[in-house]
Backbone as CSV, one residue per row, in Angstrom:
resi,resn,N_x,N_y,N_z,CA_x,CA_y,CA_z,C_x,C_y,C_z
1,UNK,-0.517,-30.247,18.239,-0.780,-29.380,19.147,0.428,-28.351,19.189
2,UNK,1.640,-28.913,18.840,2.852,-28.131,18.854,2.685,-26.971,17.881
3,UNK,2.186,-27.689,16.509,1.971,-26.688,15.583,0.991,-25.500,15.765
4,UNK,0.167,-25.798,16.787,-0.806,-24.644,16.885,-0.178,-23.448,17.629
5,UNK,1.085,-23.675,18.358,1.933,-22.568,19.019,2.974,-22.185,18.141
6,UNK,3.077,-22.708,16.983,4.343,-22.503,16.260,3.973,-21.107,15.508
7,UNK,4.979,-20.100,15.697,4.973,-19.018,15.185,4.754,-18.738,13.776
8,UNK,5.265,-19.757,12.844,5.196,-19.908,11.451,4.055,-20.502,11.202
9,UNK,2.971,-20.889,12.132,1.789,-21.160,11.694,1.077,-20.109,10.883
10,UNK,0.341,-20.482,9.713,-0.420,-19.549,8.872,-1.415,-18.544,9.800
11,UNK,-2.032,-19.090,10.477,-2.869,-18.446,11.359,-2.289,-17.298,12.355
12,UNK,-1.006,-17.725,12.961,-0.244,-16.692,13.614,0.356,-15.501,12.944
13,UNK,0.893,-15.998,11.720,1.436,-14.932,10.797,0.063,-14.250,10.326
14,UNK,-1.028,-14.766,9.927,-2.041,-13.635,9.711,-2.461,-12.777,10.837
15,UNK,-2.519,-13.199,12.059,-2.867,-12.581,13.169,-1.719,-11.492,13.475
16,UNK,-0.580,-11.752,13.260,0.738,-10.889,13.473,0.571,-9.927,12.351
17,UNK,0.043,-9.986,11.328,-0.086,-9.108,10.242,-1.181,-8.281,10.421
18,UNK,-2.386,-8.692,10.876,-3.364,-7.707,11.287,-2.966,-6.889,12.492
19,UNK,-2.028,-7.345,13.472,-1.669,-6.618,14.674,-1.016,-5.451,14.087
20,UNK,0.220,-5.671,13.113,0.857,-4.773,12.572,0.198,-3.489,11.828
21,UNK,-1.029,-4.093,11.052,-1.698,-3.178,10.411,-2.555,-2.302,11.369
22,UNK,-2.935,-2.686,12.515,-3.525,-1.990,13.535,-2.572,-0.969,14.109
23,UNK,-1.457,-1.414,14.710,-0.318,-0.550,15.171,0.061,0.472,14.117
24,UNK,0.254,0.371,12.956,0.629,1.229,12.012,-0.560,2.222,11.715
25,UNK,-1.853,1.758,11.713,-2.979,2.808,11.815,-2.974,3.780,13.046
26,UNK,-2.799,3.070,13.915,-2.722,3.835,15.203,-1.641,5.010,15.292
27,UNK,-0.391,4.540,15.004,0.750,5.482,14.820,0.405,6.484,13.824
28,UNK,-0.100,6.375,12.587,-0.453,7.196,11.553,-1.460,8.196,12.174
29,UNK,-2.536,7.613,12.763,-3.352,8.528,13.314,-3.110,9.586,14.336
30,UNK,-2.311,9.025,15.412,-1.752,9.902,16.444,-1.050,11.018,15.811
31,UNK,-0.097,10.691,14.876,0.897,11.471,14.483,0.331,12.518,13.462
32,UNK,-0.929,12.313,12.746,-1.663,12.959,11.974,-2.669,13.951,12.578
33,UNK,-2.838,13.863,13.961,-3.866,14.737,14.581,-3.755,16.321,14.296
34,UNK,-2.440,16.765,14.199,-2.401,18.122,13.894,-2.765,18.568,12.559
35,UNK,-3.141,17.550,11.626,-3.432,17.620,10.167,-2.342,18.331,9.307
36,UNK,-1.567,18.979,9.572,-0.464,19.710,8.985,0.651,18.706,9.107
37,UNK,0.537,17.599,9.810,1.528,16.666,9.835,1.405,15.408,9.090
38,UNK,0.085,15.374,8.547,-0.225,14.383,7.810,0.757,13.867,6.888
39,UNK,1.467,14.740,6.056,2.576,14.319,5.075,3.703,13.411,5.856
40,UNK,4.064,13.979,6.908,5.222,13.349,7.687,4.951,11.982,8.247
41,UNK,3.462,11.892,8.601,3.137,10.750,9.370,2.893,9.635,7.928
42,UNK,2.457,10.080,6.979,2.447,9.066,5.880,3.742,8.783,5.262
43,UNK,4.626,9.527,5.181,6.041,9.244,4.951,6.460,8.112,5.716
44,UNK,6.483,8.248,7.120,6.764,7.437,8.017,6.023,6.032,7.931
45,UNK,4.818,6.175,7.875,4.077,4.957,7.599,4.334,4.077,6.480
46,UNK,4.812,4.751,5.431,5.339,4.158,4.089,6.741,3.240,4.250
47,UNK,7.594,4.088,5.010,9.009,3.721,5.175,8.796,2.462,6.093
48,UNK,8.081,2.440,7.152,8.015,1.142,7.968,7.323,-0.010,7.311
49,UNK,6.212,0.356,6.409,5.548,-0.688,5.624,6.776,-1.434,4.626
50,UNK,7.168,-0.286,3.938,8.177,-0.953,2.865,9.143,-1.834,3.501
51,UNK,9.843,-1.376,4.559,10.800,-2.060,5.274,10.020,-3.510,5.825
52,UNK,8.986,-3.458,6.316,8.308,-4.863,6.494,8.377,-5.710,5.332
53,UNK,7.827,-5.121,4.331,7.540,-5.977,3.070,9.186,-6.647,2.681
54,UNK,10.087,-5.729,3.001,11.394,-6.252,2.559,11.944,-7.148,3.610
55,UNK,11.196,-7.316,4.623,11.668,-8.159,5.758,12.947,-7.489,6.646
56,UNK,13.010,-6.186,6.594,14.019,-5.516,7.439,13.348,-4.498,8.360
57,UNK,12.094,-4.823,8.885,11.521,-4.196,9.780,12.219,-4.244,11.265
58,UNK,12.309,-3.046,12.077,12.808,-3.105,13.502,11.740,-2.931,14.233
59,UNK,11.931,-2.129,15.308,11.017,-1.792,16.371,9.754,-0.744,15.686
60,UNK,8.633,-1.285,15.525,7.568,-0.475,14.745,7.292,1.004,15.111
61,UNK,7.157,1.245,16.243,6.882,2.478,16.943,8.175,3.267,16.828
62,UNK,9.197,2.705,17.352,10.821,3.642,17.228,10.942,3.861,15.911
63,UNK,10.765,3.046,15.014,11.249,3.337,13.540,10.244,4.357,12.953
64,UNK,9.027,4.166,13.116,8.015,5.270,12.839,8.365,6.540,13.277
65,UNK,8.448,6.514,14.556,8.828,8.096,15.275,10.053,8.707,14.678
66,UNK,11.238,7.914,14.557,12.383,8.366,14.035,12.204,8.774,12.595
67,UNK,11.617,8.112,11.907,11.456,8.538,10.446,10.481,9.716,10.293
68,UNK,9.387,9.877,11.155,8.519,10.920,11.157,9.318,12.281,11.696
69,UNK,10.304,12.097,12.424,10.996,13.185,12.762,12.167,13.747,11.700
70,UNK,12.624,12.846,11.143,13.553,12.786,10.188,13.041,13.490,8.822
71,UNK,11.836,13.115,8.549,11.308,13.516,7.176,9.920,14.801,7.447
72,UNK,9.990,15.231,8.655,8.692,16.252,8.955,8.878,17.523,8.198
73,UNK,10.214,18.152,7.857,10.087,19.285,6.922,9.924,19.016,5.658
74,UNK,10.535,18.164,4.886,10.253,17.854,3.460,8.788,17.365,3.290
75,UNK,8.339,16.512,4.147,7.123,15.883,3.877,5.904,16.801,4.251
76,UNK,6.235,17.690,5.317,5.248,18.615,5.232,4.877,19.701,4.276
77,UNK,6.227,20.013,3.572,6.336,20.736,2.226,5.481,20.037,1.176
78,UNK,5.593,18.863,0.946,4.842,18.104,-0.012,3.460,18.251,0.266
79,UNK,3.267,18.012,1.490,1.656,17.647,1.941,1.021,19.065,1.705
80,UNK,1.784,20.153,2.003,1.049,21.482,1.825,0.833,21.928,0.347
81,UNK,1.688,21.480,-0.486,1.360,21.623,-1.745,0.409,20.620,-2.490
82,UNK,0.292,19.423,-1.844,-0.730,18.483,-2.182,-2.177,19.059,-1.879
83,UNK,-2.290,19.822,-0.680,-3.545,20.488,-0.347,-3.993,21.492,-1.062
84,UNK,-2.802,22.399,-1.435,-3.178,23.644,-2.285,-3.729,23.143,-3.511
85,UNK,-3.082,22.198,-4.177,-3.463,21.522,-5.392,-4.880,20.953,-5.668
86,UNK,-5.016,20.072,-4.520,-6.339,19.561,-4.432,-7.565,20.504,-4.059
87,UNK,-7.123,21.545,-3.383,-8.272,22.662,-3.174,-8.623,23.331,-4.326
88,UNK,-7.462,23.897,-5.293,-7.386,24.210,-6.476,-8.198,23.532,-7.404
89,UNK,-8.226,22.144,-7.649,-8.721,21.207,-8.625,-10.297,21.340,-8.164
90,UNK,-10.450,20.809,-6.698,-11.807,20.757,-6.312,-12.654,21.977,-6.572
91,UNK,-12.157,23.034,-6.249,-12.840,24.357,-6.270,-13.338,24.926,-7.554
92,UNK,-12.132,24.504,-8.617,-12.651,24.894,-10.090,-13.559,24.006,-10.766
93,UNK,-13.429,22.578,-10.320,-14.383,21.517,-10.643,-15.821,21.931,-10.235
94,UNK,-15.719,22.402,-9.038,-17.175,22.785,-8.383,-18.047,23.826,-9.165
95,UNK,-17.033,24.814,-9.288,-17.486,26.096,-10.031,-17.793,25.777,-11.493
96,UNK,-17.167,25.085,-11.933,-17.627,24.706,-13.400,-18.761,23.931,-13.743
97,UNK,-18.754,22.922,-12.742,-19.992,21.870,-12.557,-21.116,22.714,-12.394
98,UNK,-21.278,23.594,-11.531,-22.418,24.400,-11.132,-22.971,25.555,-12.377
99,UNK,-21.876,25.710,-13.210,-22.266,26.791,-14.239,-23.006,26.049,-15.098
100,UNK,-23.827,26.766,-15.814,-24.930,26.320,-16.934,-24.213,26.410,-18.236
101,UNK,-23.146,27.296,-18.590,-22.545,27.377,-19.973,-21.951,26.088,-20.581
102,UNK,-22.204,25.754,-21.438,-21.558,24.405,-22.099,-19.943,24.328,-21.978
103,UNK,-19.376,25.362,-22.190,-17.823,25.619,-22.085,-17.642,25.111,-20.723
104,UNK,-18.270,25.653,-19.643,-17.872,25.369,-18.239,-18.260,23.928,-17.941
105,UNK,-19.238,23.388,-18.569,-19.480,21.773,-18.372,-18.217,20.935,-19.129
106,UNK,-17.717,21.416,-19.961,-16.657,20.832,-20.570,-15.241,20.953,-19.760
107,UNK,-15.203,22.201,-19.207,-13.982,22.333,-18.323,-14.061,21.460,-17.161
108,UNK,-15.434,21.230,-16.619,-15.506,20.413,-15.326,-15.077,19.024,-15.601
109,UNK,-15.121,18.455,-17.018,-14.649,17.339,-17.323,-13.277,17.267,-17.387
110,UNK,-12.692,18.257,-17.850,-11.199,18.388,-17.978,-10.523,18.711,-16.414
111,UNK,-11.433,19.228,-15.575,-10.718,19.068,-14.313,-10.665,17.841,-13.386
112,UNK,-11.856,17.206,-13.812,-12.082,15.719,-13.324,-10.879,14.904,-13.732
113,UNK,-10.614,14.936,-15.047,-9.467,14.212,-15.537,-8.235,14.471,-14.802
114,UNK,-7.848,15.809,-14.640,-6.781,16.465,-13.897,-6.781,16.018,-12.407
115,UNK,-8.103,15.836,-11.641,-8.111,15.375,-10.565,-7.881,13.677,-10.230
116,UNK,-8.079,13.065,-11.440,-7.771,11.761,-11.578,-6.177,11.438,-11.447
117,UNK,-5.548,12.173,-12.483,-4.140,12.199,-12.544,-3.623,12.731,-11.107
118,UNK,-4.134,13.730,-10.535,-3.752,14.298,-9.276,-3.802,13.059,-8.103
119,UNK,-4.645,12.456,-8.086,-4.830,11.197,-7.084,-3.731,10.038,-7.187
120,UNK,-3.457,9.833,-8.639,-2.463,8.981,-9.035,-1.152,9.303,-8.651
121,UNK,-0.907,10.538,-8.859,0.377,11.125,-8.316,0.579,10.940,-6.745
122,UNK,-0.439,11.319,-6.151,-0.472,11.383,-4.738,-0.232,9.853,-4.312
123,UNK,-0.756,9.108,-4.841,-0.734,7.745,-4.439,0.620,7.242,-4.435
124,UNK,1.649,7.572,-5.242,3.076,7.119,-5.279,3.876,8.196,-4.522
125,UNK,3.503,9.364,-4.162,4.097,10.373,-3.786,4.826,10.225,-2.505
126,UNK,4.245,9.800,-1.555,4.700,9.626,-0.216,5.557,8.330,-0.167
127,UNK,5.100,7.380,-0.973,6.199,6.211,-0.879,7.421,6.585,-1.422
128,UNK,7.511,7.367,-2.376,9.014,7.815,-3.020,9.428,8.549,-1.929
129,UNK,8.702,9.576,-1.375,9.565,10.447,-0.219,9.980,9.457,0.863
130,UNK,9.503,8.190,1.172,10.092,7.385,1.963,11.254,6.521,1.664
131,UNK,11.450,6.520,0.180,12.342,5.767,-0.142,13.644,6.554,-0.747
132,UNK,13.326,7.754,-1.526,14.317,8.453,-2.060,14.579,9.784,-1.586
133,UNK,16.096,10.187,-1.761,16.394,11.407,-0.854,16.658,12.174,-2.053
134,UNK,15.780,13.075,-2.441,15.560,14.135,-3.441,14.826,15.319,-3.138
135,UNK,14.848,16.388,-3.975,14.164,17.659,-3.828,12.710,17.287,-4.088
136,UNK,11.925,18.305,-3.526,10.377,18.388,-3.674,10.016,18.153,-5.100
137,UNK,10.578,19.139,-5.822,9.997,19.266,-7.184,10.319,18.173,-8.197
138,UNK,11.564,17.694,-7.943,11.865,16.326,-8.663,10.908,15.218,-8.139
139,UNK,10.646,15.255,-6.750,9.817,14.221,-6.185,8.627,14.154,-7.032
140,UNK,7.901,15.222,-7.287,6.447,15.370,-7.867,6.741,14.914,-9.231
141,UNK,7.704,15.491,-10.007,7.990,15.096,-11.459,8.067,13.358,-11.479
142,UNK,8.851,12.717,-10.707,9.116,11.431,-10.442,7.798,10.684,-10.347
143,UNK,6.945,11.121,-9.361,5.647,10.686,-9.139,4.895,10.696,-10.374
144,UNK,4.822,11.603,-11.058,3.976,11.846,-12.239,4.497,10.714,-13.116
145,UNK,5.681,10.788,-13.519,6.270,9.696,-14.458,5.953,8.520,-14.345
146,UNK,6.144,7.827,-12.786,5.660,6.727,-12.459,4.332,6.265,-12.572
147,UNK,3.583,7.267,-12.275,1.955,6.980,-12.437,1.600,6.781,-13.786
148,UNK,2.200,7.353,-14.793,2.015,7.152,-16.230,2.617,5.820,-16.539
149,UNK,3.870,5.512,-16.440,4.355,4.508,-16.912,4.056,2.984,-16.135
150,UNK,3.460,3.204,-14.949,2.755,2.132,-14.341,1.538,2.367,-14.073
151,UNK,0.697,2.838,-15.014,-0.827,3.339,-14.969,-1.705,2.275,-14.196
152,UNK,-1.507,1.051,-14.846,-2.364,-0.051,-14.368,-2.274,-0.284,-12.763
153,UNK,-1.041,-0.350,-12.467,-0.736,-0.754,-11.110,-0.945,0.165,-10.271
154,UNK,-0.664,1.842,-10.625,-0.891,2.645,-9.639,-2.394,2.921,-9.647
155,UNK,-3.079,2.800,-10.563,-4.590,2.828,-10.588,-5.122,1.741,-9.567
156,UNK,-4.570,0.601,-9.677,-5.148,-0.328,-8.756,-4.731,0.033,-7.409
157,UNK,-3.700,0.564,-7.068,-3.341,1.020,-5.816,-4.546,2.122,-5.311
158,UNK,-4.774,2.967,-6.253,-5.776,4.012,-5.886,-7.168,3.325,-5.715
159,UNK,-7.514,2.429,-6.535,-8.769,1.833,-6.239,-9.005,0.896,-5.119
160,UNK,-8.080,0.287,-4.635,-7.772,-0.471,-3.485,-7.968,0.524,-2.186
161,UNK,-7.428,1.644,-2.163,-7.484,2.685,-1.114,-8.907,3.096,-0.960
162,UNK,-9.526,3.395,-2.285,-11.157,3.785,-2.092,-11.817,2.829,-1.603
163,UNK,-11.680,1.527,-1.989,-12.595,0.372,-1.579,-12.405,0.188,-0.099
164,UNK,-11.268,0.038,0.499,-10.886,-0.081,1.830,-11.466,1.037,2.614
165,UNK,-11.432,2.203,2.133,-12.269,3.289,3.109,-13.492,3.086,2.894
166,UNK,-14.288,2.975,1.633,-15.730,2.719,1.522,-16.238,1.739,2.243
167,UNK,-15.533,0.497,2.247,-16.302,-0.642,3.035,-16.136,-0.442,4.570
168,UNK,-14.928,0.328,4.981,-14.924,0.518,6.478,-15.949,1.634,6.856
169,UNK,-16.369,2.468,6.084,-17.247,3.517,6.441,-18.815,3.077,6.247
170,UNK,-18.984,2.341,5.141,-20.365,1.995,4.856,-20.857,0.325,5.072
171,UNK,-19.884,-0.372,5.309,-20.374,-1.660,5.340,-19.621,-2.385,6.772
172,UNK,-18.561,-2.373,7.173,-17.850,-2.845,8.247,-16.810,-2.086,9.023
173,UNK,-17.452,-1.113,9.972,-16.348,-0.154,10.533,-15.410,-0.648,11.342
174,UNK,-15.104,-1.813,11.745,-14.044,-2.102,12.329,-12.707,-2.269,11.392
175,UNK,-12.995,-2.330,10.283,-11.988,-2.460,9.126,-11.102,-1.168,9.229
176,UNK,-11.765,0.121,9.923,-11.150,1.375,9.594,-10.111,1.198,10.769
177,UNK,-10.148,0.457,11.736,-9.157,0.196,12.796,-7.798,-0.240,12.166
178,UNK,-7.890,-0.933,10.953,-6.632,-1.329,10.454,-6.474,-0.741,8.826
179,UNK,-7.387,0.147,8.689,-7.428,0.557,7.312,-6.123,1.191,6.579
180,UNK,-5.475,2.053,7.325,-4.354,2.784,6.881,-3.179,1.720,6.828
181,UNK,-3.014,0.971,7.782,-2.054,-0.161,7.786,-2.251,-1.059,6.477
182,UNK,-3.647,-1.456,6.227,-3.919,-2.460,5.337,-3.529,-1.763,3.816
183,UNK,-3.870,-0.486,3.568,-3.568,0.020,2.546,-2.039,0.303,2.163
184,UNK,-1.371,0.661,3.291,0.147,0.629,2.945,0.638,-0.635,2.661
185,UNK,0.053,-1.797,3.359,0.508,-3.077,3.106,0.358,-3.468,1.590
186,UNK,-0.842,-3.244,1.118,-1.169,-3.484,-0.083,-0.177,-2.562,-1.398
187,UNK,-0.033,-1.310,-1.073,0.962,-0.630,-1.732,2.222,-1.097,-1.621
188,UNK,2.732,-1.418,-0.457,4.080,-1.767,-0.309,4.481,-2.808,-1.123
189,UNK,3.562,-3.925,-1.164,3.911,-5.240,-2.073,3.863,-4.887,-3.482
190,UNK,3.051,-3.907,-4.067,2.954,-3.606,-5.300,4.579,-3.013,-5.820
191,UNK,4.724,-2.008,-4.794,5.829,-1.111,-4.997,7.297,-1.975,-4.791
192,UNK,7.277,-2.842,-3.834,8.635,-3.655,-3.636,8.670,-4.667,-4.537
193,UNK,7.524,-5.454,-5.245,7.569,-6.497,-6.043,7.645,-6.211,-7.648
194,UNK,7.032,-5.007,-7.593,6.781,-4.722,-9.323,7.418,-3.438,-9.633
195,UNK,7.140,-2.420,-8.995,7.597,-0.948,-9.488,8.974,-0.518,-9.048
196,UNK,9.320,-0.644,-7.767,10.738,-0.152,-7.481,11.945,-1.099,-8.222
197,UNK,11.914,-2.373,-8.278,12.748,-2.978,-8.990,13.038,-2.429,-10.427
198,UNK,11.962,-1.837,-10.948,12.265,-1.319,-12.489,13.214,-0.257,-12.339
199,UNK,13.123,0.343,-11.291,14.355,1.573,-11.224,15.485,1.399,-10.542
200,UNK,15.521,0.172,-9.890,16.668,-0.313,-8.876,16.330,0.472,-7.660
201,UNK,15.177,0.874,-6.923,15.122,1.534,-5.931,14.798,0.562,-4.732
202,UNK,15.613,-0.570,-4.563,15.558,-1.399,-3.621,16.756,-1.192,-2.575
203,UNK,16.372,-1.562,-1.368,17.566,-1.374,-0.273,18.003,-2.976,0.224
């Protein structure tokens, strides 16, 4: 019976992890409501999640809010660039795809490849913003290089994101309540255990 109430019990650890995912999802959603602040809230999300994976977490909401305020200027700039590039790629792909000329069809495939590269870069961009103190231009370059050098792992991170969102929308909607936190948790495990140590980006 004593083991049932032991906080190191696997069941309690699992429930605690689910609670953390829910709280992170809630904090991210609340701070992302203006839309323009999604970049800052995503950076804060990864900052907290990476700390949790390293066993260095503090008060979740307090750390999230302090990080949100600290990185709001830089992360908003990153987010606006991400939005602009995404809109450009989607618009060009749509125009080329709807055009009947063979050259345009080929261009649509080229833009599709660019779109995949874009998603891979964005996948690691905000975790890098949460971990490194550098300029926006260098941040994009480093995210691009990391996504190429660690292609399989970053692709896995991207696919896991799409799968969680798809299952939450089409199969089991309660998953959406922890979706953002779950995505950050999966990504943080890969980043902390596999990718960051390669570059000595550990704290």
